[in-house]
C-alpha positions in Angstrom: 0.0 0.0 0.0 2.8 2.5 1.0 3.1 4.7 -2.0 4.8 7.9 -2.0 3.6 11.2 -0.4 2.9 12.8 -3.8 0.5 10.0 -4.8 -1.3 10.1 -1.5 -1.6 13.9 -1.6 -2.7 13.8 -5.2 -5.7 11.6 -4.0 -7.0 13.5 -1.0 -5.6 17.0 -1.1 -8.0 18.3 -3.7 -11.0 17.0 -1.8 -9.8 18.6 1.4 -9.3 22.0 -0.2 -12.7 21.8 -1.9 -14.2 20.9 1.5 -12.5 23.9 3.2 -13.2 26.4 0.5 -16.8 25.4 0.4 -17.0 26.4 4.1 -18.6 23.1 5.1 -18.5 22.8 8.9 -19.4 20.2 11.3 -22.2 22.4 12.7 -20.5 22.8 16.0 -22.2 24.2 19.1 -21.7 28.0 19.5 -20.0 27.5 22.9 -16.5 29.0 22.5 -16.9 29.2 18.7 -16.5 32.9 18.4 -13.3 32.9 20.4 -11.7 30.2 18.3 -13.1 31.1 14.9 -10.2 33.5 14.0 -7.8 30.6 14.6 -10.0 28.2 12.5 -10.1 30.8 9.7 -6.4 31.5 9.9 -5.6 27.8 10.0 -7.7 27.2 6.8 -5.9 30.0 5.0 -2.5 28.7 6.1 -3.5 25.2 5.0 -4.6 26.5 1.6 -1.2 28.2 1.2 0.6 25.0 2.2 1.8 26.4 5.5 1.0 23.2 7.3 3.0 23.9 10.5 1.2 27.3 10.8 -2.2 25.6 10.2 -1.4 23.0 12.8 -0.5 25.7 15.3 -3.7 27.6 14.6 -6.0 24.5 14.9 -4.2 23.6 18.1 -4.9 27.0 19.5 -8.5 26.7 18.4 -8.8 23.5 20.4 -7.1 25.0 23.4 -9.8 27.8 23.3 -12.7 25.5 22.7 -11.9 21.8 23.4 -15.6 21.0 22.5 -15.3 22.1 18.9 -15.3 18.9 16.6 -14.4 21.0 13.6 -11.1 22.1 15.1 -10.2 18.5 15.8 -11.3 17.5 12.3 -9.2 20.2 10.6 -6.1 19.4 12.7 -6.6 15.8 11.8 -6.6 16.8 8.1 -3.3 18.6 8.6 -1.9 15.5 10.4 -3.0 13.3 7.5 -1.2 15.7 5.1 1.9 15.4 7.2 1.7 11.6 7.3 1.2 11.6 11.0 -1.5 9.0 10.7 -1.8 7.9 14.4 -2.1 11.6 15.5 -4.7 12.2 12.7 -6.7 9.2 14.0 -6.6 10.6 17.6 -8.0 14.0 16.4 -10.6 12.4 14.2 -11.6 10.1 17.0 -12.2 13.2 19.2 -14.2 14.9 16.4 -16.3 11.8 16.2 -16.8 11.6 19.9 -18.0 15.2 19.9 -20.2 14.9 16.8 -20.6 11.3 15.6 -22.9 12.0 12.6 -20.5 13.5 10.0 -19.5 11.1 7.3 -16.6 13.1 6.1 -14.8 12.5 9.4 -15.2 8.7 9.1 -13.9 8.9 5.5 -10.7 10.8 6.6 -10.2 8.4 9.5 -10.6 5.5 7.1 -7.9 7.1 4.9 -5.5 7.3 7.8 -6.1 3.7 8.7 -5.7 2.6 5.1 -2.2 4.3 5.1 -1.4 2.4 8.4 -2.5 -0.8 6.7 -5.2 -1.3 9.3 -7.5 -2.5 6.6 -10.4 -3.8 8.7 -10.6 -0.5 10.6 -10.5 1.4 7.3 -13.3 -0.8 5.8 -15.4 -0.1 8.9 -14.9 3.6 8.8 -15.6 3.9 5.0 -18.7 1.8 5.6 -19.8 4.2 8.3 -19.1 7.2 6.1 -21.3 5.7 3.4 -24.2 5.4 5.9 -24.1 9.2 6.0 -23.1 9.9 2.4 -24.3 6.9 0.2 -23.0 8.6 -3.0 -19.5 9.4 -1.6 -17.1 8.2 -4.3 -14.1 8.7 -2.0 -15.5 6.3 0.5 -16.2 3.7 -2.1 -12.7 4.2 -3.5 -11.0 3.9 -0.1 -13.1 0.9 1.0 -12.4 -0.8 -2.4 -8.7 -0.3 -1.9 -8.8 -1.5 1.7 -10.9 -4.6 0.7 -8.5 -5.6 -2.0 -5.5 -5.2 0.3 -7.3 -7.2 3.0 -7.9 -10.0 0.5 -11.6 -9.3 -0.4 -10.9 -8.7 -4.1 -14.5 -9.1 -5.3 -15.9 -6.7 -2.7 -13.0 -4.3 -3.4 -13.6 -4.4 -7.2 -17.3 -3.8 -6.7 -16.6 -0.7 -4.6 -14.0 0.6 -7.1 -16.5 0.2 -9.9 -19.1 2.1 -7.8 -16.5 4.8 -7.1 -15.8 5.1 -10.9 -19.5 5.2 -11.6 -19.8 8.1 -9.2 -17.1 10.0 -10.9 -13.9 9.0 -9.1 -11.2 9.3 -11.8 -8.6 7.5 -9.7 -10.6 4.3 -9.5 -10.0 3.2 -13.1 -6.3 2.7 -12.5 -7.0 0.5 -9.5 -9.6 -1.5 -11.4 -7.2 -2.1 -14.2 -4.5 -3.2 -11.8 -6.6 -5.3 -9.4 -9.8 -6.4 -11.0 -10.1 -9.0 -13.7 
């Protein structure tokens, strides 16, 4: 699974930036939100300009101000994913889920971290949970397909990859050609 950093970033970085630019939030409670919002906004801007250490510092400060903000943990987890700090990413994504368990995007990103750690059963579980919230999420089908194939469930994996391709995932075709007969 390994792969290089460029390949991994090529897969998920565009989705993360679109997510951030679109301003999608996890609908956090208002408690402490106004105090940490400048750090959230600054962290997003730093992330978009590839200042990952600065983004990490801002999201950490946002968490210090409001440790009940699932969005701050989610965003810091995204930075950790980008920095290939997968265990740390999982820790933050776990906390985001503990605070707000009904956001499919968080499960999808945690699945991605587990996929890179070769914890395939955990990745499959997270991608499946993400699909409960977002049944047309091509990224979750793509990730679950990859995890299933690596875990030895080639037929299930190929089925998921084909669904991801059907939903518009352009990366799925290469994996289908490589792994599915």
